[in-house]
C-alpha positions in Angstrom: 13.9 -29.8 16.7 13.3 -26.6 14.3 14.3 -27.3 11.0 14.7 -23.9 9.0 15.1 -23.7 5.2 15.9 -20.7 3.1 14.3 -20.5 -0.4 15.4 -18.4 -3.2 12.1 -17.2 -5.3 12.7 -16.8 -9.0 9.3 -15.6 -10.2 8.8 -14.9 -13.9 7.8 -11.2 -14.6 4.0 -11.7 -14.6 4.7 -13.5 -11.2 6.7 -11.0 -10.1 4.3 -8.6 -10.8 1.5 -10.4 -9.2 3.5 -10.8 -6.2 4.5 -7.2 -5.7 0.8 -6.7 -5.5 0.0 -9.4 -3.2 3.0 -7.8 -0.9 1.3 -4.1 -1.3 -2.1 -5.5 -0.4 -0.8 -7.7 2.8 1.1 -4.5 3.8 -1.6 -1.9 3.5 -3.8 -4.2 5.6 -1.4 -4.7 8.2 -1.1 -1.1 8.3 -4.9 -0.8 8.9 -4.8 -3.3 11.5 -2.3 -1.9 13.4 -3.7 1.5 13.5 -7.3 0.4 13.8 -7.0 -1.0 17.8 -6.0 2.7 18.6 -9.7 3.4 18.1 -10.7 1.7 20.7 -8.5 3.7 23.5 -9.5 6.4 25.3 -7.0 8.7 27.4 -7.7 8.2 31.4 -9.4 4.8 31.0 -7.0 2.2 32.0 -9.3 -0.9 32.8 -9.5 -3.2 30.0 -13.5 -4.0 30.7 -14.2 -0.2 31.1 -12.4 0.4 27.5 -14.2 -2.7 26.1 -17.8 -1.1 27.1 -16.8 2.1 25.2 -16.3 0.4 22.2 
């Protein structure tokens, strides 16, 4: 059985600033991580083992 709870945050102005900075940092890290997997991709190399050998 799953339980889902919806919560509304009511941060103070100082907490809101810190939360916004944290979310921006998380978004930047996620964007970097989602783009970094492409560095190992080489056109024409379809086998996983061959790709791993190149990275």
